[in-house]
N, C-alpha and C positions, 0 to 999 in steps of 0.2 A: 848407290846408296840413298842418295836424296829420293830418288823416284820411288823405291820400294818404302822408304820411311814415309813418304808422302800417302803413298796407297794404303798403308798401315793406319796411319792417322785417321784419313777418310773415312775407312771401315770402321775404326772404332767409335767415332764423332757420330757417324750418321746413323750406326746401329741403335746407340742409345738416346740420340735426340730425336728419333722418329718415334721411339716407344710411347705408348698413351700414359705409361705409370711417369714418364718424365715430363710430359705437358701437364699433367694434372698435378702432380706435386709443384712444378714450377709456378702455376697460376694459384694453387690454394696455399703453399706455405706463406706468401706475405700476409694473405687475408687471415691466417690462422695467427700469424705474428701480431698484426693489428688487433685481432681479437682478444689474444692474450694480455696485450697492456692496455687494452679498455675493458676486461673483465674484472679486474679488482675494483674499479670505480663501481662498475655497473652492479656488482654485488652488493656492494655497500648500499647504494641508493634502493635497492631491491631486498635487501636482507636485514632490514632494521628490525628492531626488536619490535615483539607483538604487544598489543595493548594489555596492560595488567591492572588489576586492583589490588593494592596491597594494603591488608589491615595493620595499623599500627599499635602494638601495645607497649607503651613507654612509661615503665616504672619508675624513670628519672623525674618525670615531668616537665624537663627542659628541653628535650631534642625535637620531639613531636611538632611543636609549634612552627619550628624552623624549617621542617622538610616541606618542599615544594613539588608539586607535580609537573610533569611533561607531559607532553603529546601522546607518549607511549604509556606513562606510569601515573596512577592515581592513587594517593595515599587519603586511607580513610580511619581516622581515630577509632579504636575499637575498646570499648568499654569493659567487654567480657574477659574471661579468662583465656588462657591458651587451648583448652579443650573445646569450649564453645565456639571460638574461632576456626579451629579446624575443622568442627562439623558444618560450618557456614561456606557451603560450595560455591557461594559470590564470591569469594576471596580467593584469588590466584595464589597467593602467598601471605605470609604473616609475619611481620617485622617485630621482633621483640628485643626490646631495648632495657639493658640493666640497669638497677638503680645507681651504680657506682660508675655509669659510662664516662663521666668526666674525667675521672681518676683512671679508669681501666676503659680506655678504648676498644678493647678486645671483647668485651661484654656485650656483644650484638650478635643475634643470630637470626637467620633468615630461613622460615619454614617455607618451601615451595611445592605445589603439587606436581610439578615436571621440572625438568631442566631450564635454568635460568640462562638467559644470554650473558655473554661478558659486559656487553654496554649496560645492562640493567643493573648487574652487580656494581659497575662503575660509578653509574650514576646514584644509586645508593651510599656507597661508600663516600663518594665524594661530598655529599649533603650532609650526611652526619659527621664528617671529619670538618666542614666549615663550621657546621652548628657548634661543636665541642672546642674548636678555635676560637670562636665568638664569645663564649661563655667565659674560656680561661681568660681571653684578654680583657673583658670587663672586670676581673679580680683584681686588675693592676690599679684600676681607679684613675686610669688617664683618658681623657675625653678624646673621643675621634681615634682610637688607637689603631684601628684597625685601616681607616683612611692613611694615618699616617705611614703605617707599613706598606701599603699599596704603592705610597709615593715614592718611598725608598727604594722600592725595587728597581733593578736595572735590567733593561732587556738589550744586550750587545748584539749586533748583527756584523759581523768583520767582514769588509769589503777588501778583496785581494787585488791588487794591481800589479801586473808583471811591469817590472823596470828594466829587465834585462833583454827585451826585444827593441825593435825600431822605434815604435810608439808603444806609450804606457797603454795596456789593455786589462780589461777586468776579467778576472777568471772565476770558475767556481770549483771548489776543490770536489763537493758532491757530485756535480757534473761529470767531472773528470772521472772520478771512481767508478760511477755509475757505467759510463761508456767505456772506462777499460775492462771491467768484468764481463760486459755485454760482448765485446769483440774478441776478448780473450775466449770465451766458450764458444762462439761461433767459428773461430779459427780451429780450435781442439775439435769441435764437431766435423767440420768441413774436411781436415786432413785425416782424420781417422776413417770416415766413410769413404771419401774417394780413394785413399790409399789403399784400405781393404778391399775395395772394388777391384783395383789392380791385381791383387794377389788372389782373389777368388777367380776373377777372368782367367788368369794363367792355370790356375789348379783345373779348372774346368775344360779348358782347351788341352791341357796335358792328359787328363783322364780319358778324353774324347780320340786321343792321338792326332789332334789336328796339327799340333807342335810339330810333330814328325813330319808331316806333309810340307808346312810353311817353310821351317828351316832349309829343306832342300832347294828353295830359290832365294831365299834371303837369310842373311847371316845373323844369329841370335841378338848380336848388340842393337842392330837396325830395327829386329822385332819388338824387343824390351823397350827401345826409346820411342817407337810409334804407338805402343800401347799406353805408355805413361803419358805422352804429350795428347793422344786423342782423347784419352779419359779426363785429362786435364783440362782442356778446351770444353768438354762437356761441362764441368764443375764453374768453368769461368762464365760461360754462356749463362748457365743459372743464376749464379750470383751477380751477374751484370743486370739480368732481368730483374731479380729480387730487388736490387739496389734502384733501380729506375721507378718500379712500383711504389715501394716503401718512400721514395725520395719525392714522388709526386703526393702521395698520402700525406707525408709530414707536411710538405709544402702547404696543403690545404688545411691541414689540423692546426700545426703549431702557431701559426698568425692567430687564429680564432682563440686558442688557448692562451695566447700571450696578452690579449686584449680583455680577457676576462676580468672581471673585478677581484676575484680571490687571487689570481696571479700579480696584477697590480698592486693590491694592498701589500705584498710581501716582496721586499727589496731582494730578498735572495733568490726568489722564485723568477722575478723580473729579469735578472742577471742572468739566470739559467737560459729562459728562453730566448735573452740578446745573443748570448753566445750561440745556441743552436740555430737560431735564424742567420747567422752570418755565412754566407755561400761557400766563402773560402776555407771556412773551418770544415764543414761537412765533406767538401770536395777533397780536401786534404786527407781524411780520415779516410774516406772511400778509397782514394789512390793507395795510400799505405798499406790499409787492408788487402787490397788486391795484390798487391807487391809481395808482401809477406806471405800471403796464402800461395801463391806461385812457387815462391822460393820455398816453403815448407811443404806444399805438396811435392815438388819435384826431390825434394830431399828424402821425404820419409817413403814416397811411393817407389823409389828404386830401392829401398830396404825390404818392402813389402813385395816386390817383383822378384827379389833375390830368394825371399822365403817360400814364395809361392812356386817359384820352379823347383825348390827342393824337395816338397813333399808331395803327397798323392792324394790327400783331402783336407778338409778342414779341420779336422778333429787334430791331425798331426801338426798343423800349422799354427794353433794355439799357443804352444810352447816356444816356438821360434819368433811368432810376431810379437812376443815382449820386449824383442831387442828394439822394436819401434814404439810399441805402445807406451813402454814405462817411462822413456825420456819426454813424452808428451804431456803425460801424467804429471811429471817432476815440474815441467814449467808451468803447468797449470798451479800446482801448490805453490810455486816460487813465486808467481805472479800475485796470488793473494798477499804475501809478505811485502813485495815490491810496491805494491799501491800504497801501501802505509807510508813508504818514503821512497818515492820513484827517482830521487837525486842521489841515494846511497851508492856505496861501491858494490855492493852485492847487486843492487838492481844494475848498475852498469854492465859487470861482467856476465851476469845470467842472460841480459838481453844480447850479448856479443856471441855467447857461445851458441853454435848453430843447431845443436839439437833442442835447445830450450828457447832460441833467439825470436820465432815467430810470436809465441803467445806471450813472452816476458815483454818485449818491445812494445806489442801492441797493447798491452796493458799501461805503459808509460806515456805513449805518443799523446793521449788527450791532456796529459799535463803540460804539454807544450815543451818538451825536451829539445835540445840544441839538433838541429839538422845534421849535423857531422856525424853525431852517435847514429841517425838512422841510417845514413848512408852506409857507415862504416859496417853496420850490422848485415845491412843488404849485400853489400860486397862479400864478407865472409859466407855468408848463407849460400850465395849461389856460387861460389868459388868451391864450397864444401859440397854442393850437389855435384858439381863436375867430378871431385875425386870420389865422391860416394858411387855415382854411376859407373866409375870405371871399376871399382870394387865389385859392385853387383853385377856388372856385365861378365865378370868373370866366372861368379859364382851361377851366374844364370845358364852360361853356354854349357856347364857341366850338369848342373841339376835339372835341365828339361829332358835328359836323357837318363835319368836316375828312377828305377821304379822298384817298389817292394821293399824298400829300405827307409827307415825313418831316421835321418840324419840328426847330428846333434852339433853344438857349436864349434867343436874341434873339425867337424867335417866341412863346415862353412868356411873357417878359415883356411884349412888346406886346399879347397877349391879355389879359393881367391888368390893363391899362391902359384897355382898353375901358370904357366907362361904359355 
């Protein structure tokens, strides 16, 4: 049995790893991920608002003097009426400020020759708001009231220190939230993609009658195990390569970003980068993700294998595959609630239940939960895989010989009960 399983594993693994599509996606995916992370910043730098000349018709007579131009916006006082200003094509927009704007701040209208950017609207709105606030503050006849109010403002930046560990360590809930969501989505994507790859492969071989030839020399359980493990090794190979490439890129980029003035001036950002630059933190996240991916993949791919053996085409598999797809989606939805309070009872039990534990637990790990909870979740997940593979093997050995009939859930249960 071991030799036959080994041959099948080698065949499934080498057949996929040697494909050009595997090599191309393995190399391009980290580049695309880095590009996606850098794209928002690049778009902000390149996609700033265009230079605009805005005519200002101020019926109140008190707001226009307070408006200050920027690198992109030039305010030009207009003595003419609205109709004349609209006829002057040198103006990109016309700002009309009502006479009672101090009492009624909504009495402001911007007439534009084209769509205005959000940034332009924000600049104009904020400047008018500041001007109105200054006028209202002066009405209290208190000297330097604006300065007093600025001095009274308090900007609290909360530093969080964990005291339930061996050493007091500073943590960032924002970083943990972001990492939890990222790893959650990656696990969701990997488990579904590679689990469904097992199902598709079985359906194709069943339609080509290849399975009938193979099972004459290999028992169905060995065949299913070999296929699951072989495709799983392809996934692990790809993840490890991505992890190394992204780790090298992060090791070069993160220190540069951490030393930038923008980060150094923000204590919260500095704490986040400090935590990210800790080698033990990133390595533990990668190891946990790999362990939960392997467990989640083995658990769900055994379900997909049983579904693939029971049907003749992808269309028929869509209904039965909901057995595997729905719990994964529920795990993602539950994780969004878990991240809000990673130490709640709901978070604990959802991250222990094998159908949802891969996604739920990985959303909690960045928050620094107790190690025994992670180990317990892994043990239950892998034991559940053994139970699921036993059930799926019984369905598989019957399903691969069934043709022309679309089975339902009752049929799968009946096949699983065969001895």
